[in-house]
C-alpha positions as a Markdown table, in Angstrom:
| # | Residue | x | y | z |
|---|---|---|---|---|
| 1 | Met | -17.7 | -0.5 | 36.5 |
| 2 | Lys | -15.7 | -0.3 | 33.6 |
| 3 | Lys | -14.1 | 3.0 | 33.2 |
| 4 | Gln | -15.2 | 4.6 | 30.0 |
| 5 | Thr | -12.4 | 6.2 | 27.8 |
| 6 | Gly | -14.5 | 7.7 | 24.4 |
| 7 | Met | -13.2 | 4.9 | 22.5 |
| 8 | Asp | -14.9 | 1.3 | 22.0 |
| 9 | Asp | -12.8 | -1.5 | 23.1 |
| 10 | Glu | -13.2 | -3.5 | 19.6 |
| 11 | Leu | -10.7 | -5.9 | 21.2 |
| 12 | Arg | -12.1 | -9.5 | 21.7 |
| 13 | Ser | -12.3 | -11.1 | 24.8 |
| 14 | Glu | -11.1 | -13.9 | 24.0 |
| 15 | Tyr | -7.3 | -12.4 | 23.3 |
| 16 | Asp | -5.5 | -11.4 | 25.5 |
| 17 | Leu | -3.0 | -9.1 | 25.4 |
| 18 | Ser | -0.4 | -10.0 | 28.7 |
| 19 | Glu | -0.8 | -13.5 | 26.8 |
| 20 | Leu | 0.4 | -11.7 | 23.3 |
| 21 | Leu | 2.7 | -9.2 | 24.8 |
| 22 | Lys | 4.8 | -12.0 | 26.7 |
| 23 | Gly | 8.2 | -12.8 | 25.4 |
| 24 | Gly | 8.5 | -9.0 | 24.3 |
| 25 | Val | 11.5 | -7.0 | 24.4 |
| 26 | Arg | 11.2 | -3.4 | 24.8 |
| 27 | Gly | 13.6 | -1.4 | 22.8 |
| 28 | Lys | 14.9 | -4.1 | 20.7 |
| 29 | Tyr | 15.3 | -2.3 | 17.4 |
| 30 | Ala | 15.8 | 0.7 | 19.3 |
| 31 | Asp | 19.2 | 1.3 | 18.0 |
| 32 | Arg | 18.6 | 0.4 | 14.4 |
| 33 | Tyr | 15.5 | 3.2 | 14.6 |
| 34 | Arg | 18.4 | 5.7 | 15.8 |
| 35 | Glu | 20.9 | 4.5 | 12.8 |
| 36 | Gly | 18.0 | 6.2 | 10.6 |
| 37 | Thr | 17.0 | 5.0 | 7.0 |
| 38 | Asn | 16.7 | 6.8 | 4.3 |
| 39 | Leu | 13.2 | 5.3 | 1.9 |
| 40 | Val | 12.7 | 7.3 | -0.5 |
| 41 | Leu | 8.9 | 7.2 | -2.2 |
| 42 | Leu | 9.9 | 7.4 | -5.9 |
| 43 | Ala | 6.6 | 8.1 | -8.0 |
| 44 | Pro | 5.8 | 5.2 | -10.3 |
| 45 | Asp | 6.2 | 6.1 | -14.0 |
| 46 | Val | 9.9 | 6.4 | -12.0 |
| 47 | Ala | 9.7 | 3.4 | -10.5 |
| 48 | Ala | 8.2 | 1.4 | -13.3 |
| 49 | Val | 11.7 | 2.2 | -15.4 |
| 50 | Phe | 14.1 | 0.3 | -12.6 |
| 51 | Pro | 13.5 | -2.9 | -11.4 |
| 52 | Asp | 15.7 | -3.6 | -8.0 |
| 53 | Glu | 17.1 | -0.8 | -5.7 |
| 54 | Ser | 19.8 | -1.4 | -7.8 |
| 55 | Ala | 19.1 | 0.0 | -10.4 |
| 56 | Val | 17.6 | 3.3 | -9.0 |
| 57 | Asn | 21.3 | 3.9 | -6.7 |
| 58 | Glu | 23.4 | 3.6 | -10.3 |
| 59 | Ala | 21.6 | 5.5 | -12.0 |
| 60 | Leu | 22.1 | 7.8 | -9.1 |
| 61 | Arg | 26.0 | 7.0 | -9.1 |
| 62 | Leu | 26.2 | 7.4 | -13.1 |
| 63 | Val | 24.1 | 11.8 | -12.3 |
| 64 | Met | 26.5 | 11.6 | -9.4 |
| 65 | Gln | 29.4 | 11.1 | -11.4 |
| 66 | Leu | 28.0 | 13.4 | -14.2 |
| 67 | Ala | 27.6 | 16.7 | -11.6 |
| 68 | Arg | 31.1 | 16.6 | -10.8 |
| 69 | Ile | 32.0 | 17.1 | -15.0 |
| 70 | Pro | 33.3 | 20.9 | -15.7 |
| 71 | Arg | 30.6 | 22.8 | -17.0 |
| 72 | Pro | 32.2 | 25.9 | -19.5 |
| 73 | Asp | 30.9 | 29.3 | -18.1 |
| 74 | Pro | 28.7 | 31.6 | -20.7 |
| 75 | His | 31.6 | 33.9 | -19.3 |
| 76 | Gly | 34.4 | 31.5 | -20.8 |
| 77 | Val | 35.5 | 30.5 | -17.0 |
| 78 | Val | 35.8 | 27.0 | -17.2 |
| 79 | Glu | 33.7 | 25.8 | -13.3 |
| 80 | Pro | 35.0 | 22.7 | -11.8 |
């Protein structure tokens, strides 16, 4: 008797999972995953302006440099 799990098994009978998963390595990408990732989804209008990731990085570095420029305080004190 087949155990009912509440889900229909749509896998074709010709697919043998034991054969498909043979040679798999457990944790193959675990180290890379632990290092983390920093993916950012850009809005479509923003992404349309930048042809590739290096253009985005260059623009963000420019923003970082501009953020370091001392700006005068309305009270006459210069902030770093």
